[in-house]
N, C-alpha and C positions, 0 to 999 in steps of 0.2 A: 288260483290259490297261491299265497305267498309262502316262501320257506322262511323259517325263523333265522334271524341273523345271529349266528353262533360266535362271531368275533367279539361282540360286545361283552357277553358274560365271561368269555375266556380272558379278555383284557382286564376285566374287573377282578377276576380270580388271581391273575398274575400280579396285579397291583396290590392286593390285600392278602398276600400269603401269610404274613406274620399275624395278622388279625385272625385269620381262619385257624392257624396253628394254635394260638392262645385259646380260642373258643373250643377247639377239639380237646385240648388238654384240660380245660375247665370241666367239660362234660365227663371226661374219663375220671377225674378226681371226685366229682359228685357221685358217680356210680360205684366207686370203690367202697366196700364195706368198712366200717370203722373197726379198729382193733380194740377188743375189750381186755382189760386187765383181769387176770384170774383172781377169784376171791381169795382173800388171805385170812388166816386165823388171827384174831385180834389179841388174844391173851398172850402176853409175853412179847408183843411187838414194840419196838422202840417208838417213843413219842416224837414224831416229826424228825426222825433220824438223829436224835440227841444221844441215843444209847441208853436212855432210861426206860425201864419197862412200863407199859401202859397200866398194868395192875398196881404198881407202886404209885404212879402218878394219880390214878383214880382215887386211891386212899388219901393222899395228901390233899387233893382237890376237894374231896368230900368233907374233910376236917375243916379246911379253910372256909368252904361255903357254909357249913354249920355254924361257924362263928360270925357270919354276917347277920346284920340286924334283919329280923323278920323271916329268915330262911327256915330256921328250926332244924330238925334232923334232915340230913341229905344223904342220898346214895348216888353214886356216879358210875356210869358205864362209858368207857372211852374206846374208840376205834380209830383207825387211820382216816376214816371218812366221816366221822361225826361223834357227837356226844349226846347221851341221854342223862338228864338230871332229874331225880325224883326228890322233892322236898315238901315239907309241911306247909310252907308259905307260898306255894305256887299259884294260889288263887288271887294273889295280889299282883297287879300289873307292874308296880314299882319293884317288887321282889324279883319277878321274872326278868325285867330289864337289867337289874343289878347282877343277877346270876349270869345272864347271857354275856354281859360285858366282861365279867370276871373270867368265865370259861373261855371266851374268845381271846382275852389277853393271855391266859395261861397256856392255851393249846395252839393258838394261831388259826383256829377254825372260824369260819364266817358264821354270822348269826343264822343263816339258812341251814347250817349243818348242826345246829344245837337245838335239842328238844327239851322243854321243861314241862314236867307233869307233877301233879299232886301226889304226895306219898300217902298211902292209906294209914 
């Protein structure tokens, strides 16, 4: 029975130390848990660090949206992570698109962070 040649793997390991180190570091980073930000109270928080309170900006945004064609009455709820817009014209795709564009331009939020729903 032949004994395994240990010189070959040892030579390969010595030659590829940096590659193995990078691989080990990558595995460690993948196994580390992600840090979560603590939940924040949204009332009274500044809008995207401008110093303006969210509650004030929600009122301004609701008034502006209500003046847009087809929107009708609008109610706005803003937070640092998204916006909920309730409006009478939400059943129209064109109105929803216009509202999403306006809210995104006003807040800096992405369209995936804005929810439009029909107001009762």
